[in-house]
Each structure stands twice: as structure tokens, then as C-alpha cells.
N, C-alpha and C positions, 0 to 999 in steps of 0.2 A: 503494500500500500504506500510505502514511502516513495517508491520509484515514480509513480505518476505525479505526485506533488513536487518531487525534486526536479523532474523533467519540465513541468509547467513553470516552475520558478525560474529555471535557467532560460527557457525559451522566452518567457515574458521579458527578460532583460536583454536578450540578444536581438529580438525583433526590432525594437525601437532604435537600437544602435545601428543595425543593418540598414534600416530605412533612412536614417540621417546620412550615413556614408553614401548610400545610393543617390540621394538628392544632391549631395555636395559634388560628387563626381559627375553627375549628369549635367550640372551647371557649369562645370569647368571645361568648356570647349576651347580649343586652341584656335585663335583667329587665323584666317588665311593671311600669309605674309608674302605678298608678291615681291620679288627682288626689284630693288630700285638702284640704278647706277646711271651715271652719265658723265657729262663734261661740263665744267664751269668755264664760261667764256667772258673775257673782258674786251669790249670793243671788237667782238667777233674773232678773237684769238684766244687760244687756251691760256688760262691763268697758269703761271709757273710758281712753284714754291721751291724753297731751298732751306739752308740752315737758318736764314733770318726771316724769310717771308713765309707766312703760314696762312692757310685758308680753311675755315670751318663752315660747314653748311648744317643748318638745323631745319627740319620739317616740323612745324607746329600744327597740331590738329586744328582745323578751321570749323569750330562749332557753329558758326553762322551758316555753314553749308552742310550741316548735319553730321560732321565727323565727331564721334563721341570718344575717340581714343584719349587716354589720359597721360600718355608720355610723349616726349619729343623724340624724333629720330635724328641721329647725329652722324656726320661723316667728316673725315679729314680729307682734304684734297691732296692728291699725289703731285709729284713734281711736274707731271704732264697735264695737270688739270682734271684728272679723273677722280670720281668719288663713288663709293658704294655705301648705302645707308644701313645702319643697324638700329634695331628697335628692341629695347629691354634685353640687350645682350644677344639678340638673334639677328641673322641676316634677313633683310626685307622689312617691310612695314605694312600695317593694316591698310586695306583699301579705304579711299575717301579723299576729301579735299584737304590740302595743307597750305599754310602760308609759309614761305621759305625765306629764312634769313641767312645772310652771308656775311662773314667777317673775314676780310683779307687785309692783313697788316704786317708791319715790320717794326722792330724796335726804333724809337727815336734816336737812340745812341747805338750804332752798329757794333761798338765794342762791348756793350752791356746788353745781353739778350733779355735781361729782366727789366730794362727801362720801359717807360710808358709806351704802349704800342701806338703806332701811327696808322690810321686807316688809309688803304690804297684805293678804295672805291667810295662811291657816294655813301654817306651815313644813312640814307633812307633804307638801305638793305640790312642794316643791323638790328632793326626792331620789327617785331611782327605787326605792330600798329601802323608802320609806315612803308613796309616793303611792298613793292608792286608785284612781286613774284608770288604766284599762286599755281598750284599743281594738283591735278587729280590723279591719284594712284589707282590703277586698274589691274585686276588679276591677269588679263590677257595681253597687256602691253609688253613690248620687248623690254628687257632689263635696261637697255641703254637709251630708252625713249625719253629720258628726262634731262635734256640739255638745258642749262640755265645761262642766261645772258645778263651781265651787269655792266654798268658804266662807271666812269670816274666821277 
């Protein structure tokens, strides 16, 4: 007679735990992360980076166009002006609209790499509130479909 009571006691504790874990894992779907890479152009020529010049690109989710992502995607531009975005430590970013900011700078004192950076492009690109760059990321777009053009 103890067996049925013991069994029902254990089962009554396991069922709610199992239900909670099932609901948690069902809600943890991984978003599709299309690869996003491209070239950064300054006056229609690839931006160049080196030991002193650096370029960073940020894709900020554009909530005004329905993008509900909560993290920014970041890329460092290579010496040849190429970039590949990462989102939360993974290659690619969720689909949707993004405002794109670009910081392209070099130190004001070339002998001191930690001196105040001097922007080499228009300051309008450095803020998501003023940047004219807006991009829609789509799952079927070619990875190199995201060419960005900036000016001085």
C-alpha cells in the first residue's frame, strides 16, 4: 500500500517541474542569423585601416521599423575595408531594419595611440540619431550585399 502513495508523491513533484522545463525550452528558439558582411567605402573607395587608423561599424536595431532585437551588432573593418558582423558572440545578425553607425578615426598624436581620436569622416555617422545609413537585413540576401558608403 505504501508503493502507490510513494509513486503518486514522486510523480506529483516531477510533473510540474517537467512542465516548467518544457515551457522554458519551447520558448527558447534561436533566431535566424543571416550572415552580414560587406565593404565600407569613403568617397566610393574602400576605407583603409592600419596601426593608427581604425574603423568600427555598429548595426543598431531600428525599433521605428519594427526591429525588436535588443543588442547591437559590431564589426571591425579590415585593412581592405571589409567587415563581417557579429551579434551576441555569433556570426550574423537577426533579420530586420538597422541604423548603422560608423566611427573611422586616428589618434590626434600619431606617437601616442591613446591620444584623443580624430574622426576621419563626417560626425553624422557616429550617432544612431543622426546617421543617414539604414539597412534591412534579409535571410536570402548575399552575405556581401551590405556595402556602406560614407563621406568626409
